[in-house]
C-alpha positions in Angstrom: -0.7 20.6 7.2 -1.4 21.7 3.7 -4.4 20.8 1.6 -4.5 20.5 -2.1 -5.5 23.9 -3.5 -8.0 24.1 -6.3 -5.2 26.1 -8.2 -3.5 22.6 -8.5 -6.3 21.0 -10.4 -6.7 21.1 -14.2 -10.1 22.4 -15.4 -13.0 20.4 -14.0 -16.0 19.6 -16.0 -19.5 18.8 -14.5 -18.7 15.2 -15.5 -15.6 15.0 -13.3 -17.4 15.6 -9.9 -19.9 13.4 -8.0 -21.3 13.3 -4.5 -18.0 12.3 -2.9 -15.9 15.0 -4.7 -13.5 14.8 -7.5 -13.0 11.7 -9.5 -9.7 10.0 -9.3 -8.4 11.3 -12.7 -8.5 14.8 -11.5 -7.5 14.0 -8.1 -4.2 12.4 -9.0 -3.6 15.2 -11.7 -3.9 17.7 -8.7 -1.6 15.6 -6.5 0.9 15.5 -9.2 1.0 19.3 -9.8 1.3 19.7 -6.0 4.2 17.2 -5.8 5.9 19.0 -8.5 5.6 22.3 -6.7 7.2 20.7 -3.6 10.1 19.3 -5.5 10.7 22.6 -7.2 10.9 24.4 -3.8 12.8 21.4 -2.2 10.1 21.1 0.4 9.8 17.9 2.5 6.1 16.8 3.1 3.8 14.2 4.5 0.9 13.8 2.2 -2.4 11.8 3.1 -4.2 11.4 -0.2 -7.7 9.6 -0.4 -8.8 8.0 -3.6 -12.6 7.6 -3.7 -13.7 6.6 -7.1 -14.0 3.1 -6.1 -16.5 3.9 -3.3 -20.3 3.2 -3.6 -22.2 4.2 -5.6 -19.6 3.5 -8.1 -19.8 6.5 -10.5 -17.6 6.6 -13.5 -17.3 9.6 -15.9 -19.5 8.9 -19.1 -16.3 9.2 -21.3 -14.7 6.2 -19.7 -14.4 3.0 -21.7 -14.7 0.2 -19.2 -12.5 -2.8 -20.1 -14.3 -5.7 -21.7 -12.6 -8.5 -19.7 -14.4 -7.4 -16.5 -17.5 -9.2 -17.7 -15.9 -12.6 -17.1 -15.4 -11.6 -13.3 -18.7 -9.7 -12.7 -21.4 -11.4 -10.7 -24.2 -9.1 -11.7 -24.8 -5.6 -12.5 -23.7 -4.2 -9.2 -20.5 -6.2 -9.0 -19.8 -5.1 -12.6 -19.9 -1.4 -11.5 -17.6 -1.9 -8.7 -15.1 -3.9 -10.6 -15.1 -1.0 -13.3 -14.4 1.6 -10.7 -11.4 -0.6 -9.6 -10.1 -0.6 -13.3 -10.6 3.2 -13.5 -8.6 3.8 -10.4 -6.0 1.4 -11.1 -5.6 3.2 -14.5 -5.2 6.6 -13.3 -3.0 5.6 -10.2 -0.7 3.9 -12.7 -0.6 7.0 -14.9 0.2 9.1 -11.8 3.2 6.9 -10.7 4.6 6.7 -14.3 4.4 10.5 -14.5 6.2 10.9 -11.0 9.0 8.4 -12.0 9.5 10.4 -15.4 10.7 13.5 -13.6 12.2 11.8 -10.6 9.7 12.5 -8.0 9.9 9.2 -6.4 13.8 9.1 -6.2 13.5 10.0 -2.3 9.8 9.4 -1.7 7.9 6.6 0.1 4.5 5.8 -1.5 2.2 3.6 0.5 -1.0 2.3 -1.0 -3.6 0.8 1.3 -7.3 0.4 1.9 -8.8 2.2 4.8 -10.7 -1.3 5.3 -11.4 -4.5 3.6 -14.6 -5.3 2.3 -16.3 -7.9 -0.1 -17.5 -7.0 -3.3 -21.5 -6.5 -3.4 -22.2 -9.9 -4.6 -20.1 -11.6 -2.1 -21.8 -10.1 1.2 -22.9 -12.7 3.8 -23.7 -12.4 7.6 -21.0 -12.9 10.1 -17.2 -12.0 10.1 -16.3 -11.9 6.5 -12.7 -13.0 5.7 -12.5 -10.3 2.9 -13.0 -7.7 5.4 -9.8 -8.6 7.1 -7.7 -8.4 4.0 -6.4 -5.0 3.0 -4.9 -4.3 -0.3 -1.4 -2.7 0.3 1.5 -1.7 -1.7 4.8 0.0 -0.8 6.9 1.8 -3.3 10.3 3.3 -2.3 12.3 3.8 -5.3 16.1 3.9 -4.5 15.3 3.5 -0.6 14.7 -0.4 -0.4 17.7 -2.8 -0.2 17.9 -5.1 -3.2 16.6 -8.1 -1.3 13.4 -6.2 -0.4 12.5 -4.8 -4.0 9.5 -6.9 -5.2 9.0 -8.7 -2.0 5.5 -10.1 -1.2 4.7 -10.1 2.6 3.0 -13.3 3.5 3.0 -12.9 7.3 0.0 -11.3 9.1 0.2 -7.7 9.1 -1.9 -4.7 9.9 -2.2 -0.9 9.5 -0.6 -0.5 13.0 2.7 -1.8 11.3 2.9 1.2 8.8 4.9 3.6 11.3 7.8 1.0 12.1 7.8 -0.2 8.4 8.5 3.4 7.4 11.1 4.1 10.1 12.9 1.1 9.0 13.3 2.1 5.4 14.6 5.4 6.2 16.9 4.1 9.0 15.3 6.0 12.0 16.7 5.3 14.5 20.1 4.0 13.3 19.9 0.1 13.1 16.3 0.2 12.4 13.0 0.6 14.3 12.2 -2.0 17.1 8.7 -1.2 18.3 7.7 -2.9 21.5 4.1 -1.7 21.4 1.4 -2.5 18.9 2.5 -2.7 15.4 6.0 -3.9 13.9 8.1 -3.5 10.8 6.8 -5.6 8.0 10.4 -5.8 6.7 11.2 -8.1 9.7 10.1 -11.6 9.8 8.1 -12.8 13.1 6.4 -16.1 12.8 4.8 -15.6 16.1 3.3 -12.3 15.1 -0.4 -11.6 16.1 -2.6 -8.6 15.0 -5.9 -7.4 16.6 -9.1 -7.2 14.4 -11.9 -4.8 15.4 -15.2 -6.0 13.7 -18.1 -3.9 15.0 
């Protein structure tokens, strides 16, 4: 595997770093430069990218203007900080996707965005199994690779991270006719009303 090198990052100011590393603005800029290099060299790649700015302790650059409408959703100061980091991450992820589309980087690329785990906002924490912990945000972008009936489709059936492999295989047609996985995990592009998933809640 190949890590993103420091050479791919624009100049970094002190305000751009925190105890988890680079903030999302600089991280997405570095990823964009790396993907441009791959495209220029016609290099195929699998990239695992970790966006971290929305993680506790919810640090944002001092120059960021928090959207005013967050106030109506926040349940206290800590919740406000959490929602502000989500807005910040969304903004820079959206900018990254727009830049990639402008130069054709997504024409033959599958982008899967998902949380590594669910979790309630700070103001919503209670004891026991929390329903929000089992809900992972997920979005799959595959410009030019998805059939028309799958574009913009919302998956309502129960799914899990174990379904990612079979879903991606289905999209790229490996094997011919699609992926039928008889183990744990199945393609989210195939409806299965009897499907079950496993939850680990230590």
